[in-house]
C-alpha positions in Angstrom: -100.5 -5.2 -161.8 -100.2 -8.5 -161.3 -101.2 -10.9 -159.0 -100.6 -14.4 -158.8 -100.7 -16.9 -155.8 -98.2 -20.1 -156.4 -98.4 -23.6 -154.5 -96.1 -25.9 -156.2 -95.4 -29.2 -154.2 -92.7 -31.9 -155.8 -93.2 -35.5 -156.4 -89.8 -36.8 -155.6 -89.9 -38.6 -152.6 -86.0 -40.6 -152.2 -86.0 -44.0 -150.8 -82.6 -43.4 -149.4 -81.8 -41.0 -146.4 -78.2 -40.4 -147.5 -76.4 -36.7 -147.5 -76.4 -36.0 -150.9 -80.5 -36.7 -151.3 -81.5 -34.7 -148.1 -79.9 -31.6 -149.6 -79.8 -31.7 -153.1 -82.4 -33.9 -154.7 -85.3 -33.5 -152.3 -87.8 -31.4 -153.6 -89.1 -27.7 -151.9 -93.6 -27.7 -150.5 -94.1 -23.7 -151.3 -97.0 -21.2 -150.6 -97.1 -17.7 -151.9 -98.2 -15.3 -153.4 -96.5 -13.0 -156.6 -97.2 -9.4 -158.4 -96.0 -7.2 -160.5 -96.7 -3.1 -160.3 -95.8 -1.0 -163.8 -94.2 2.4 -162.6 -93.5 4.7 -164.8 -92.6 4.3 -168.4 -90.9 0.3 -169.2 -90.1 0.2 -165.6 -91.9 -1.8 -163.2 -91.8 -2.9 -159.5 -92.1 -7.3 -159.3 -91.7 -9.1 -155.4 -92.9 -11.9 -154.3 -92.7 -14.0 -151.0 -93.6 -17.5 -149.7 -93.6 -20.1 -147.6 -91.0 -23.1 -147.9 -91.5 -26.7 -146.3 -88.5 -28.4 -146.8 -88.1 -32.1 -145.8 -84.7 -32.4 -144.6 -84.1 -28.2 -143.0 -86.3 -26.3 -141.2 -88.8 -24.5 -142.8 -88.7 -20.9 -143.2 -90.6 -17.9 -144.9 -88.6 -16.7 -148.0 -89.1 -14.0 -150.9 -87.8 -11.5 -153.1 -87.8 -7.4 -154.0 -87.1 -6.5 -157.9 -86.8 -3.1 -159.4 -86.4 -3.8 -163.4 -85.9 -0.1 -165.0 -84.7 -1.3 -168.8 -81.6 1.2 -170.5 -82.5 0.5 -174.1 -86.3 0.9 -175.7 -86.6 -2.4 -177.0 -85.8 -3.1 -180.6 -88.4 -3.9 -184.0 -89.9 -7.9 -183.2 -88.4 -10.8 -185.1 -91.7 -12.1 -185.1 -93.9 -8.8 -186.5 -96.1 -9.3 -189.8 -94.5 -7.3 -192.3 
């Protein structure tokens, strides 16, 4: 099991306030938690939840949950020492 805390803050602040800069160039400050649980074999469950603070739009929570189930075994590594 892995648990991480994230809290990036964007350094970019546009000097002009047009629709383009508010929609595409402004950054979103966020804080949240990410985790990963190993399940049976190579499968695992991965998820995150966070709070997104936007400068141009409404602030809101967000999250993702993903189940990873590899379809085949990993092949030999190219970086493995001979």
